[in-house]
Each structure stands twice: as C-alpha cells, then as structure tokens.
C-alpha positions in Angstrom: -149.5 55.7 -69.9 -152.9 54.8 -70.0 -154.7 58.4 -70.5 -157.7 59.5 -68.3 -160.1 58.9 -70.5 -159.3 54.8 -70.2 -159.1 55.1 -66.8 -162.5 56.4 -66.1 -163.8 53.4 -67.9 -162.0 51.1 -66.1 -163.0 52.9 -62.6 -166.2 52.2 -63.4 -165.6 48.7 -64.3 -164.1 48.2 -61.3 -167.0 49.8 -59.1 -169.5 47.8 -61.3 -167.5 44.4 -60.7 -167.5 45.2 -56.7 -171.3 45.9 -57.1 -171.7 42.5 -58.6 -169.5 40.7 -56.4 -171.4 42.0 -53.7 -174.8 40.3 -55.1 -172.5 37.0 -55.7 -171.2 36.7 -52.6 -173.3 37.4 -49.9 -174.0 34.0 -47.5 -171.4 32.5 -50.2 -171.5 29.5 -47.4 -174.9 28.6 -46.6 -175.6 24.9 -47.5 -176.6 23.0 -50.6 -180.3 23.2 -49.9 -183.2 24.6 -51.3 -183.9 26.3 -54.7 -181.9 24.5 -57.1 -179.7 22.9 -54.6 -180.3 19.3 -56.6 -177.7 20.9 -59.3 -175.4 22.0 -56.6 -175.2 19.0 -54.8 -175.1 17.1 -58.3 -172.0 18.5 -58.5 -170.4 18.7 -55.2 -171.0 15.0 -54.9 -169.6 14.2 -58.5 -166.5 16.3 -56.9 -166.4 13.8 -53.6 -166.5 10.9 -56.2 -163.7 12.0 -57.6 -161.7 12.6 -54.4 -162.1 9.2 -53.4 -160.7 7.7 -56.8 -163.3 7.9 -58.9 -162.8 8.2 -62.5 -162.6 11.6 -64.0 -164.6 11.2 -67.0 -167.4 8.5 -65.2 -169.2 11.2 -62.5 -171.3 9.9 -60.1 -173.8 10.9 -57.5 -174.9 9.9 -54.0 -178.4 9.1 -54.8 -178.1 7.5 -58.7 -174.8 6.5 -59.0 -173.4 7.3 -63.0 -174.6 10.8 -63.6 -175.3 11.9 -67.1 -174.1 15.2 -66.5 -170.8 16.8 -67.9 -167.7 16.3 -65.8 -166.6 19.9 -66.0 -168.1 21.7 -62.9 -167.3 18.8 -60.9 -163.4 19.5 -61.9 -164.1 23.0 -60.4 -165.5 22.3 -57.4 -162.4 19.5 -57.3 -159.7 21.9 -58.2 -161.0 24.5 -55.3 -161.4 22.2 -52.5 -157.9 20.9 -53.0 -156.7 24.4 -52.8 -159.0 25.6 -49.7 -160.0 22.6 -47.9 -162.9 19.5 -48.7 -166.9 20.0 -48.4 -166.9 23.7 -47.7 -169.6 25.2 -49.7 -168.2 28.6 -50.1 -165.3 27.0 -51.6 -167.2 24.8 -54.0 -169.0 28.2 -55.2 -166.1 30.0 -55.6 -164.9 29.0 -59.1 -167.8 29.7 -60.4 -168.4 33.3 -58.9 -165.2 33.8 -60.3 -166.4 33.5 -63.8 -169.8 34.9 -63.0 -167.5 38.2 -62.5 -165.4 37.7 -65.4 -168.7 37.3 -67.7 -169.1 40.9 -66.6 -165.7 41.6 -68.1 -166.3 40.0 -71.3 -170.3 41.8 -72.0 -168.1 44.8 -71.5 -165.5 43.6 -73.8 -168.0 42.4 -76.4 -169.7 45.5 -75.8 -166.9 47.4 -77.1 -165.9 45.6 -79.4 -169.3 45.2 -81.3 -170.1 49.1 -80.4 -168.5 51.1 -78.0 -167.3 51.2 -74.4 -170.4 53.1 -72.8 -172.8 50.8 -74.2 -170.2 48.0 -73.0 -170.1 49.0 -69.6 -174.1 49.8 -69.0 -174.5 45.9 -70.6 -171.7 45.0 -68.0 -173.8 46.8 -65.5 -177.0 45.2 -66.3 -175.7 41.3 -65.8 -174.1 42.4 -62.8 -176.9 43.4 -61.3 -180.0 41.0 -63.4 -180.9 38.6 -60.4 -181.2 35.7 -62.2 -177.6 36.2 -63.7 -176.3 37.0 -60.0 -177.7 33.9 -58.4 -176.6 31.1 -60.6 -173.5 32.4 -61.6 -172.6 31.7 -58.2 -174.1 28.2 -57.7 -172.4 25.2 -58.3 -174.0 24.3 -61.1 -173.4 24.4 -65.1 -175.0 27.8 -66.2 -171.5 29.8 -65.1 -169.5 27.9 -66.6 -171.6 28.0 -69.7 -172.0 31.8 -69.6 -168.6 32.7 -69.2 -167.2 30.2 -71.9 -170.0 31.7 -74.5 -169.5 35.0 -73.7 -165.4 34.1 -74.1 -166.0 32.7 -77.5 -168.0 35.8 -78.8 -165.7 38.0 -77.7 -162.7 36.4 -79.2 -164.5 35.7 -82.7 -165.4 39.4 -82.3 -161.4 40.3 -81.5 -160.4 37.9 -84.8 -162.7 39.9 -87.0 -160.9 43.2 -85.4 -157.3 42.1 -85.4 -157.2 40.0 -88.5 -155.2 37.3 -86.1 -156.4 33.6 -86.9 -155.1 32.5 -83.4 -157.9 34.7 -81.7 -160.2 32.5 -84.2 -159.3 29.1 -83.3 -159.2 30.4 -79.3 -162.5 31.2 -79.9 -163.0 27.4 -80.9 -161.4 25.9 -78.4 -163.5 28.1 -75.4 -166.7 26.8 -77.1 -165.6 23.6 -76.5 -165.0 23.8 -72.6 -168.6 25.6 -72.9 -170.1 22.5 -74.3 -168.3 20.5 -71.7 -170.2 22.6 -69.1 -173.5 22.0 -71.0 -173.8 20.9 -74.6 -176.3 22.8 -75.6 -174.2 25.6 -75.3 -173.1 24.7 -79.1 -175.6 26.4 -80.6 -173.6 29.3 -80.3 -172.1 28.2 -83.4 -175.1 29.3 -85.5 -175.2 32.7 -85.0 -171.3 33.0 -85.6 -171.4 30.9 -88.7 -174.6 32.7 -90.0 -173.0 36.6 -89.1 -169.7 35.1 -91.1 -171.4 34.2 -94.1 -173.4 37.6 -94.0 -170.4 39.6 -93.8 -167.8 37.4 -95.4 -165.8 39.9 -97.0 -164.7 41.2 -93.5 -162.7 38.0 -93.0 -160.1 36.3 -94.0 -161.2 32.6 -93.7 -161.2 29.6 -96.1 -163.9 26.7 -96.0 -160.9 24.6 -94.2 -160.5 26.8 -91.5 -163.9 26.5 -90.6 -163.9 22.6 -90.8 -161.6 23.1 -88.5 -163.2 25.4 -86.2 -166.8 23.1 -86.3 -164.5 20.4 -85.5 -162.6 21.4 -82.1 -165.8 21.5 -80.0 -168.3 19.0 -81.7 -166.1 15.9 -82.4 -165.0 15.8 -78.7 -168.5 16.5 -77.4 -169.8 14.1 -80.0 -167.3 11.4 -78.7 -167.6 11.9 -75.0 -171.6 11.4 -75.5 -171.2 8.2 -77.2 -168.4 6.8 -74.1 -171.2 8.2 -71.7 -174.1 6.0 -73.9 -171.7 3.1 -74.1 -171.7 2.9 -69.8 -175.3 3.7 -69.3 -177.1 1.8 -72.6 -180.3 3.3 -71.8 -179.5 6.9 -72.3 -181.1 8.4 -75.4 -179.7 11.5 -76.5 -181.3 13.4 -78.9 -180.8 13.1 -82.6 -181.4 16.0 -85.1 -184.5 14.4 -85.7 -185.3 14.4 -81.9 -184.6 18.3 -82.4 -187.0 18.8 -85.1 -189.8 16.6 -83.5 -189.3 18.1 -79.8 -189.8 21.9 -81.3 -192.6 20.9 -83.1 -194.3 19.4 -79.9 -193.3 21.8 -77.6 -194.4 24.6 -79.7 -197.9 24.3 -78.5 -196.6 24.6 -74.7 -195.0 27.6 -76.0 -198.1 29.1 -77.5 -200.2 28.5 -74.3 -201.3 31.8 -73.0 -200.6 30.8 -69.2 -197.1 29.2 -70.5 -196.6 31.8 -72.2 -197.0 34.7 -69.5 -195.3 32.5 -66.9 -192.4 32.5 -69.5 -192.7 36.6 -69.3 -192.7 36.9 -65.6 -189.5 34.9 -65.1 -187.4 36.3 -67.8 -189.0 40.0 -66.1 -187.9 39.0 -63.3 -184.8 37.4 -63.7 -183.2 39.6 -66.0 -185.0 42.8 -63.7 -187.6 44.6 -65.4 -185.8 47.8 -66.3 -183.0 46.4 -69.0 -186.0 44.3 -70.7 -187.8 48.1 -70.5 -184.8 49.6 -72.2 -184.7 46.3 -74.6 -188.4 47.1 -75.8 -187.4 50.6 -76.5 -184.4 49.9 -78.4 -186.4 47.2 -80.4 -189.2 49.9 -81.3 -186.6 52.0 -82.4 -184.8 49.6 -84.5 -188.3 48.9 -86.5 -188.5 52.7 -86.8 -185.1 53.6 -87.3 -183.3 50.8 -88.7 -180.4 48.5 -86.7 -176.6 48.8 -86.5 -174.5 46.2 -88.0 -173.6 44.4 -85.2 -177.4 44.6 -84.0 -177.8 41.4 -86.0 -175.1 39.5 -84.8 -177.0 39.8 -81.1 -180.5 39.0 -83.1 -179.5 35.9 -84.4 -177.9 35.1 -81.1 -181.5 35.4 -79.1 -183.0 33.7 -82.0 -180.5 30.7 -81.9 -180.8 30.1 -78.0 -184.9 30.5 -78.5 -184.7 27.5 -81.2 -182.7 25.5 -78.0 -185.1 26.3 -75.8 -188.2 25.6 -77.6 -186.6 22.4 -78.6 -185.1 20.5 -75.9 -185.9 22.2 -72.8 -188.9 21.3 -70.3 -189.8 25.1 -69.8 -192.9 24.4 -68.2 -192.2 23.6 -65.1 -190.8 25.8 -62.2 -187.7 24.3 -62.0 -186.2 24.6 -64.7 -186.7 28.4 -64.9 -182.6 28.7 -65.2 -182.7 27.5 -68.7 -183.5 31.3 -68.9 -179.7 32.4 -68.4 -178.5 32.0 -71.7 -181.1 35.0 -72.9 -179.8 37.2 -70.4 -176.3 38.3 -72.0 -177.5 39.5 -74.9 -180.7 41.2 -73.4 -178.1 42.8 -71.4 -176.2 44.2 -74.6 -179.4 45.6 -76.2 -180.4 47.4 -72.8 -176.7 48.9 -72.9 -177.7 50.1 -76.9 -181.1 51.5 -75.6 -180.3 53.4 -72.5 -178.0 54.9 -75.0 -181.0 56.2 -76.8 -182.2 58.2 -73.6 -180.5 61.7 -73.2 -182.2 62.7 -70.3 -179.3 62.1 -67.9 -181.6 62.4 -64.8 -184.2 59.5 -66.3 -180.8 57.6 -67.0 -179.6 58.0 -63.0 -183.1 56.8 -62.2 -183.4 53.8 -64.0 -180.0 52.8 -62.9 -180.9 53.3 -59.2 -183.9 51.4 -59.9 -182.2 48.5 -61.4 -179.9 48.2 -58.0 -182.9 48.5 -56.0 -185.0 46.2 -57.7 -182.5 43.4 -58.0 -181.1 44.2 -53.9 -184.0 43.0 -52.4 -184.7 40.2 -54.9 -181.5 38.4 -54.5 -182.1 39.0 -50.4 -185.1 37.1 -50.1 -183.4 34.3 -52.1 -180.5 34.1 -50.1 -181.8 34.8 -46.7 -183.9 31.3 -46.3 -183.2 28.1 -44.7 -183.9 24.6 -45.5 -184.1 21.5 -42.9 -182.2 19.0 -45.6 -178.8 19.9 -44.1 -179.5 19.0 -40.6 -181.4 15.9 -41.4 -178.5 14.8 -43.5 -176.4 15.2 -40.7 -178.4 12.9 -38.4 -179.0 10.3 -40.7 -174.7 10.3 -40.9 -175.2 9.3 -37.1 -178.0 7.2 -37.6 -177.0 4.7 -40.4 -174.8 2.0 -40.3 -171.4 2.1 -42.8 -172.4 1.3 -46.1 -175.8 1.3 -45.1 -178.5 2.9 -47.7 -181.6 4.9 -47.3 -184.7 5.6 -49.2 -185.3 9.2 -49.7 -187.9 11.4 -51.4 -187.4 15.2 -52.1 -184.7 17.3 -52.3 -181.0 15.0 -53.1 -179.5 17.5 -50.5 -180.0 15.0 -47.6 -178.1 12.5 -49.3 -175.3 14.8 -50.2 -175.2 15.6 -46.2 -175.5 12.0 -44.9 -172.8 10.9 -47.0 -174.2 7.7 -47.8 -175.9 6.0 -51.1 -179.8 6.6 -50.9 -182.4 6.1 -53.4 -185.3 8.2 -54.5 -188.0 7.2 -56.4 -191.2 9.1 -58.4 -192.9 6.4 -56.8 -193.0 3.6 -53.9 -192.3 0.5 -55.5 -188.8 0.5 -54.3 -190.2 1.1 -50.8 -192.4 -2.2 -51.0 -189.3 -4.1 -52.9 -185.9 -2.9 -50.7 -185.8 -3.3 -47.1 -184.5 -0.3 -46.6 -184.2 1.1 -42.4 -184.5 4.5 -43.0 -186.6 6.8 -44.9 -186.6 10.6 -45.5 -189.1 12.2 -46.6 -189.5 16.2 -47.7 -193.1 17.1 -45.8 -194.3 19.1 -48.8 -194.0 15.7 -50.7 -195.5 13.6 -48.1 -198.2 15.9 -46.7 -199.6 16.8 -50.1 -199.6 13.1 -51.5 -197.2 14.3 -54.9 -195.4 11.5 -55.1 -196.8 8.5 -53.0 -200.2 6.9 -53.3 -202.1 6.0 -50.6 -200.9 2.8 -50.3 -197.5 3.9 -49.8 -198.5 6.3 -47.2 -200.2 3.7 -45.4 -197.0 1.3 -45.4 -194.9 4.3 -44.3 -197.8 4.7 -41.3 -197.7 0.9 -40.7 -194.0 -0.2 -40.5 -191.9 2.9 -40.0 -191.8 5.7 -37.1 -191.2 9.1 -36.9 -187.9 10.0 -35.3 -186.8 13.2 -36.5 -188.5 16.4 -37.7 -186.2 19.3 -38.5 -188.0 22.9 -39.7 -186.7 25.7 -41.9 -188.2 29.1 -42.0 -189.1 28.6 -45.8 -192.9 28.2 -46.6 -194.7 26.2 -48.9 -198.0 26.5 -51.0 -199.3 24.2 -53.6 -196.4 21.3 -53.2 -193.8 23.9 -54.1 -190.9 25.3 -51.7 -190.3 28.2 -54.0 -194.1 29.8 -53.0 -194.6 31.5 -50.0 -197.6 29.9 -48.0 -198.7 29.2 -44.5 -197.3 25.7 -44.0 -193.4 25.5 -43.0 -190.9 23.5 -45.0 -189.8 20.5 -43.0 -187.8 16.8 -43.1 -189.3 13.8 -41.5 -187.0 10.8 -40.5 -188.5 7.5 -40.4 -187.1 4.3 -38.8 -188.5 1.0 -39.4 -190.5 -0.2 -36.1 -188.6 -3.5 -36.0 -185.3 -1.9 -35.8 -186.7 1.0 -33.3 -187.8 -2.4 -31.2 -184.2 -3.7 -31.4 -182.4 -1.0 -30.6 -184.6 -0.1 -27.5 
C-alpha cells in the first residue's frame, strides 16, 4: 500500500505532467511550417521515403536526396503513422511529445536520486514549463529523444550507484546508444559520468572491463554508422578529435564576442524561463558562499561537458540554431530545484511558481498562434506539377514536403540558369531582400517567369527573418516559366 506522503508526491507529479501536456499539445496539428519547420519536414520526409520502400538506414528527403541526419527520429514518425495514419502532423509529433513528457518524469527521478523528492518535483516543474523544452519536445526533430535518452542514461547510472545492480549500468549504456542515434553529439554524456565515477570510484564496484564495454556499446555502433554514411556520400567530412579542438579554438572568439554573448544569454534566459535562471544564479551564489553538496559536482561536469560540445561543434551565432541550447535546460532545472528549496518564505515560492507559469504560457502561445503560407503553396504546386516533375525552391523546405515533389534548393542562382525548371517557389523574405539572389538572378526570374501564386501568412518579417515581428507580411511566391504559361493558354 502506498503511504500518504508518496501519494502526495505522485499527485503533484501528475499535475505537473498535465501542465506539461497542455503546453506541448496545444495546436499539435499545425502544419510543418515556420519556426524550425526545416527540421520537422526533414524527418517527416524521411518517414515518407521509408514508407515508399526506401532503405531504413539510408534516410532521404524531398529536397536533397540522401540526408546525413540520423535515422531514429524518422523511425519514430514512421511508427506513429503506421498506427494512426500517414501524413497527419499531430501523429508525427505524438512520439516526440510522449518522450517530452517522460523526460519530465525522468528529471523528477534524477532529482530524487541525487537529492530528494521535493527537489525532483521542482526540477520537473521547471522542465515542464520551460518554453524551449516544451516547444522542441513536441517538434519532429532529434531534440526530444536526445533529452529523453540522455536523462534515462543518467538516471540508470545513478540507479546503479544506489542498487549496485550491474544491469542498470549496462542499460544506461544502451540508452546512450539510442541517444546518439537521435543526435551524435549526445555522446558528450560520457564525460560527466566518467569524471564523476573516477572521483567517487570507491562507491562503485566496477572494473576496467566493465567500463570498456560501457563505452563501446554506444561508441562502436555510432562510429560504424558514421563510416557507413561516409561511404554513401564520399564528400561528407565528419569531425575528428583534432577538428574538435580546432573548431573550439575558432569558435572561442565568437563566444567571447560581446554581442554574441548577449544574444546567447538572452535566448537561454527566454528558452529556460527567467525564474529558473534567477534561482540557478542564486544557488551558485550560495554554493560559492557555503560549499556544494556531493551530487552538485555531477551537474557541474554535465554543464561544462555540454558547453565544450556547444563551443566546439555548433554554429551558435545564427538565430536558427538556438535549439542547441536545449541540452542546458535539464541540468539548469535541477539546479533551480535546489535553488528554490533554499527559500524559506512560502509566499515568495508561490509567487515564483506563478510567474514561471505565466511567462511560459504567453511565450508559447505567441509561437503556436502563427501561420505561414508554405503548406498552401506546397498544395498548389502538387496540382500544378506533372508526375515526377521537379521544381526550384529557395526558402522554407515545407513547400517541398507538401508538394510531394523533389525540389532543388540553392544558396545562389546557379542551378536556376543551368536547369530548365518550369516552376519556382520563393520565400518573399529572401526574394525581396536579396538575401540569396544577386541582381542577375532577380532579372532572370522577372524576364523568364510570370508570378501565378501569392499566399500570405500572419507572420511578419523584419530584417530578413521570419522570427521577428515587423511591418511586412510573409508570403510565398510561385512562378511559372513564360513559355509554359503561353503553351497552357
């Protein structure tokens, strides 16, 4: 029989999960367009390729053929579509949403293992309402399985530490394998685990052979798959350990750039929520003043390890890459859970909880309640294009996905001159502001094509980005070659 205290914690965790579900499931059926739609249609397109008989370890998309991303997120979409019906956006997102909710449970369990149930609950709450965690844990991309399997890896490791059952140690390793098949960089989790073990090795009954197997389980399959991918596309260049160091030194100047630093700090504060960030800083102050608890060191190694990956591998200066910050969120939530427990005034705690929910609620509603023109443009192209016909696209790849045809994106106009496309689909922000095209390309389009379709969304663009409110509406332009128009007429 469950005692009253345990029941209360379970009830509170259930309420937190309901809150997390609401923030993640709202408008789950919106089209794959807009903020980070490129990632969503990437994996949805992979799933379509699998459905059509494609090789399950050779993912392809509608716009670039072979895709170098890992296959596991595409498998999740395929499995959900097999259960609920193909091409439903909500069905594609469902497994990612479920993993996002399970991640909340795992943060609670990790907090309970490392500290106590109260800290675990607060950490779960902060993760549940984090705007960035909520948004990307329901998106069709690698972030939700990455976070889920990363947290599962850590939880199983600490479960092994407490129970001394070796099965949890190896299950932790297999979990890390699935994490790496969601995103290669997740292997960084090995570093805090190994460092923590080394500094506390007297508490573990492990030998060198155990660790060789633990490391080999995720590393060897990942390495073999990367070599397999490299053999398919010979021009791919995967980073070596030396590249890792070189890129880190190169990006260091970017990290230390004042404007770049401010940009990253703002996105981290907004993505996590300002309240947990404040609590994290508060706890760091207390740790400096009074010293840290034993398991605080693991979270410190966790943050530092990912920061090195973040610094070394990722182009973090561009707005579209802010989702790389998501791996910082679970450890920050755990620190914030520790931080809020240091506050003794219940009114202050209640106020902080209320403000956290309020900030997250309005942040997410702003993101969810927008619409873009790309699905409508893709549907229009699916009618215009002949079976098997390709078209030229610059802008959001959602247009390609919804058209059901292969399209050819380009960072310049050279393909436009070399290949005889009958249809062009161009994002207005790119065309009007000359972000990609030079004047020669613009003149070529105006002289050889007629505008036949223009659809407008409610998103407004400013300075060439669809992510900032401004004065000009975002719309998609579809052009037809003049000769084709004359022939059809």
